[in-house]
Steps between C-alpha positions, in 0.01 A plus 500: 500500500794740563591492129179659366510769774860581408408514135212738559719722725774509235245578220354786712851636575607497135170651392526779760865561400399542133218745596734703722733584210214614283236768498153359573165644390166390653204567275144572606386158374742327738770408247866570584759583235885499559761670296671833487306826496633719219275803542138619565380794296170611340313227699705208369737294713776347288657187636774282353450128565704189411187310404309750291747778405376850564141529610284814545260499797221756546593692814141492635525116500791497746417447864850464651867536405803351666835611348839333524670844517357847565377691192416869457127561532329823387171587671201694378613815704831499312713367790747219449584220737699175497286191569541131533142420570157651408255576636635632830369749751675774308442380144155409365494320161245763377746777567782344297546655150830349414758244612854526373384751227691508176638850464381691199772564240635844516337735257771702319493762238752502229550738219717758327531871446642634180576864429643656183586841383647610168602853385646567161611813321612577152263561208209430739475529873318204651430382849329179611432366838349153585403333822377139540410333819389141523405302811363145538380306805428131526239417761540121475556250222195620296455872561715783362445874496697716262516881482668719231556870471650631182550867402697699241546874444691638206540799274695593192564876423224602739242258354369208708594169353408274793247569770342188641447313822352156548386304807431130466396230746465132442373213719585144404341193650608158378230233482748252648868492569574347160334774300721760346406853596 
């Protein structure tokens, strides 16, 4: 009789040890999932598992979390905390808006500024000045905003030869990441 008891105890110990090294999610329907929490954003908990790859779980279906290591948690009021377990007396699941949020890529402007001026003398006296400013900003992989300002002012022997200014804006949105803009 001692053999089955030892076998059960060993099985429970190994099972508990495998659960301790993983993040565990209890669902409202009573199911438990084990794996590694990647992130929770926009109401979706993303969990990496050995048995099903990455799975997405609706946040409102989660009843309890137990984490192998503390993760940053963002609450509805904008505060951040580190947590290993949820819910707690300080953290209600309904107040959690993100877990280990993926930072947004930096939004950067790039562009150029060109200026030119020409003055000639001789048979005819001419002057020409040009200014071009171009700026472009990528918001993510599919959205780009471009702005252009172009102007020229010129005269030859007191008569205007160039007098123009142009402002142009363009917004590009790719249908998918493989579409050329």
